[in-house]
C-alpha positions as CSV (number, residue, x, y, z in Angstrom):
1,M,130.6,104.6,96.5
2,K,134.4,104.0,95.8
3,A,135.9,100.9,97.0
4,R,138.7,100.9,98.7
5,A,141.0,97.2,99.2
6,N,143.4,96.0,101.2
7,Q,145.5,92.6,100.8
8,I,144.7,90.1,103.6
9,N,147.3,87.4,102.1
10,S,148.2,86.2,98.2
11,S,144.3,85.2,97.9
12,V,142.3,87.3,100.2
13,Q,141.2,90.4,99.5
14,V,139.1,93.0,102.0
15,E,136.8,95.7,100.6
16,R,135.6,98.7,102.8
17,I,132.1,100.2,100.5
18,G,131.3,103.1,103.0
19,Q,129.9,101.3,106.2
20,M,130.3,97.8,105.0
21,I,133.1,95.3,105.0
22,S,133.3,92.6,102.1
23,M,135.5,89.9,101.7
24,N,136.4,88.2,98.1
25,V,138.2,84.9,98.4
26,P,138.8,83.6,94.8
27,R,136.9,80.7,93.6
28,T,138.5,76.9,93.4
29,R,137.9,74.3,90.6
30,E,134.2,73.1,90.9
31,P,133.7,69.5,89.8
32,L,132.7,68.7,86.4
33,L,129.1,68.0,87.1
34,K,128.4,70.3,90.1
35,R,127.0,73.2,86.8
36,P,124.7,70.8,85.2
37,L,123.1,69.2,88.4
38,D,122.7,72.5,90.1
39,V,120.6,73.4,86.9
40,V,118.8,70.7,86.7
41,L,117.6,70.2,90.3
42,S,117.0,74.3,90.4
43,T,114.9,73.3,87.1
44,V,112.9,70.6,88.6
45,M,112.2,72.3,92.0
46,I,110.7,75.4,90.3
47,I,108.6,73.3,88.2
48,F,107.8,71.2,91.7
49,S,107.3,74.9,93.5
50,A,105.6,76.9,90.9
51,P,101.8,75.7,92.1
52,F,102.4,76.8,95.7
53,S,103.8,80.2,94.4
54,L,101.1,80.8,92.1
55,L,98.8,80.7,95.2
56,I,100.8,82.6,96.9
57,A,100.9,85.2,94.9
58,L,97.4,85.3,94.2
59,A,96.4,84.9,97.9
60,I,98.8,88.6,98.5
61,K,96.9,90.1,95.3
62,L,94.0,89.4,96.9
63,E,94.3,90.5,99.9
64,D,94.9,94.4,99.6
65,G,95.8,95.0,95.7
66,G,99.1,95.7,96.1
67,P,102.4,94.7,94.3
68,I,103.2,90.8,94.7
69,F,106.9,91.3,95.1
70,Y,108.9,93.5,97.4
71,Q,112.0,94.3,96.2
72,Q,115.8,95.6,97.9
73,E,118.8,96.7,96.5
74,R,121.4,94.1,97.9
75,W,125.4,94.3,97.7
76,G,127.2,91.4,96.0
77,R,130.9,90.3,95.1
78,G,133.0,92.9,94.3
79,G,130.9,95.6,96.2
80,T,128.3,95.1,92.6
81,C,124.4,96.5,93.2
82,F,121.8,94.0,92.8
83,R,118.0,93.8,93.0
84,A,116.6,91.5,95.0
85,Y,112.4,90.7,94.8
86,K,110.8,88.6,97.4
87,Y,107.3,87.7,98.3
88,R,106.0,90.9,99.8
89,T,104.7,90.0,103.3
90,M,103.9,93.6,104.8
91,V,102.1,96.2,103.9
92,A,102.6,97.8,100.8
93,H,105.6,100.6,101.0
94,S,105.8,99.5,105.1
95,D,109.6,100.7,105.3
96,K,108.6,104.4,103.8
97,V,105.2,104.9,105.9
98,F,106.8,103.0,109.1
99,G,110.6,103.4,108.4
100,I,112.7,100.5,108.4
101,K,113.3,98.4,111.0
102,Q,113.3,94.7,112.1
103,A,110.2,93.1,112.2
104,S,108.8,91.6,115.6
105,E,106.2,89.1,116.6
106,N,103.0,90.3,116.6
107,D,104.5,93.6,114.1
108,A,101.0,95.5,112.8
109,R,103.2,95.2,109.6
110,I,102.8,92.1,108.5
111,T,99.8,90.7,106.4
112,R,97.6,88.4,106.5
113,V,99.0,86.2,104.3
114,G,102.7,87.0,105.6
115,K,101.8,85.6,108.7
116,F,100.7,82.5,107.1
117,S,103.5,81.8,104.8
118,V,106.7,83.1,106.1
119,P,106.7,79.7,109.0
120,W,105.1,77.5,106.2
121,V,107.4,78.7,103.2
122,S,110.9,79.9,105.0
123,M,110.9,76.2,106.5
124,S,109.2,73.5,104.3
125,F,110.2,74.8,100.7
126,P,113.1,76.3,99.3
127,R,113.2,79.6,99.3
128,F,113.9,81.5,95.8
129,S,114.5,84.8,95.5
130,I,114.9,86.3,91.9
131,Y,117.8,88.5,91.9
132,S,118.7,90.2,88.6
133,G,122.7,91.2,88.0
134,G,125.2,90.5,90.7
135,R,125.9,86.5,91.3
């Protein structure tokens, strides 16, 4: 899809990509220690959450033998497409079998691990999604 851009003012740019609208706002200079601090804190949190992540991955695999991760295409800055990976909380390939629809309470597509992990992981632990490409 070809992106069409319009200028709102000298610094903000609006892009229309198919049915989606994206606003690009230029970055300002970041403080000198922000990036190193982000890397250090992220590394500590990944190490801290690794045992929980392994337990969740093992539980997903043991429940139905399906894939551990759900992958989805997302749109990033500048209309670049990237693939996001998340723990699978619904039955394998539910979007292909049931169609794409919003999850609801007592949704039959949600696995037992999903019913347990979603409230705890989303609220209690930082949510780490693995992104390839895009930022």
